[in-house]
C-alpha positions, 0 to 999 in steps of 0.5 A: 252257679245257682240263680239269685232271684227276688220275686214279688207276690202282689196277692189280692192287691191293686186294680188293673190301673194301679197294677199296670202303673206299679209294674211299669214303675218297677220295670223303669226303675230296674232299667235305670238302676245298675242291678246285676244282670244275673239277678232274676226279677219276678212279679206275680200280679193278680190274674186279671192284670197279667195280659196288660202287664205283659205289654209294659215290662221288658220280659228279658229283665222282669219275669211275669208270674202267676200266683196260682194255676189249676191242677187240671189242663182243661175241662168243666172246672168253673173259675179255674185257669190252666197253666196252658192259658197262663203261658198263652198270655206271657206268664213264665213262672207260677207260684204253687203251694203258697201257705195261703192256698194250703190253709184257705183252699185245702191244697194237698201235696197230691194237688200241688204235684199235679200243678207243678207237672202242668206248669213244667209241661207248659214251659214255665217255672214252678215256684214251690212253697213250703214252710211251717206254722208257729205251732209246728215250730214251737213243737219242734217238728218244723224240719219234719214238716218241711221235709214231708212237704218236699218229699211228697210234692217233689220226689216223684219228679225226674231229675230233669223235671226237678231242675226246673223248680224253684223252692220258696221257704215260708215260715208261715208265722212270719208272713204278714205278722211283721215277724221275721225269722232271724237270718240264722233261722232262715239259713238253718232251714235253707241248708236243711232243704238243700240237704233234703233235696240232695238225698233224692236228686244228688249234690249237683242238683241240690247245689243248683237249686234256688231257694228263696226266703218268704217271710216279711222280707223288707228293704231293711232286712233283705241284705242280712237275709240274702247274705246267708250261704243258702238263701238265694233271694226272697219271695216278697209280699207287701214290700213288693207293692212299693216300687222303690222298696222292691228295688231296694230289696233287689239291690240288696245282693 
């Protein structure tokens, strides 16, 4: 049975004091609530917060993630942080290929493949993001686009390597816009992604792949989205900055 996950991507929000307080509030809320133990909970604070936040969460219940990592393992890469460095401060998962990284920093499928490989080699889980912008959906090429992102970035891995990857589908037009793909649109793309994975890695691995929806997930729409057959949880942005709302999203399963 594939894992159900709610992951919070804080992006470039909170200072260290605010971030530690938020992580602590989430951890305490999860501990007090009757949340099913099989639901995975992930938070991805800014890089500067990781070490301190690792000290205030129960990492058996709340998984610490980074929002990005370098494609290189070490060297003269000023300003970069390697997967090995992240692992050393308690990080267990890394978001790779978020639409903002692709759009603002020109990250290519080749770069993302290297990042994923480095994350896996350092015993962490990659959360691989894929998805289309509004223009691509309106042109009707969204399936083709997402398929190419998955094929180019993931199809070079062995089945064993691939089994460690989480996929997050981001309809880019629904991130930070207040727009949300309908539950039917989300299900349609998640089912397509699962079939694309099956074409390379087989039915068993495809059925065990956790696919998250990432597009303006809120407490008000999470239950409907998570009820879809192929939607295994959410990659949550702004709503993850409020401990109470994030908890409500987690409880939507």
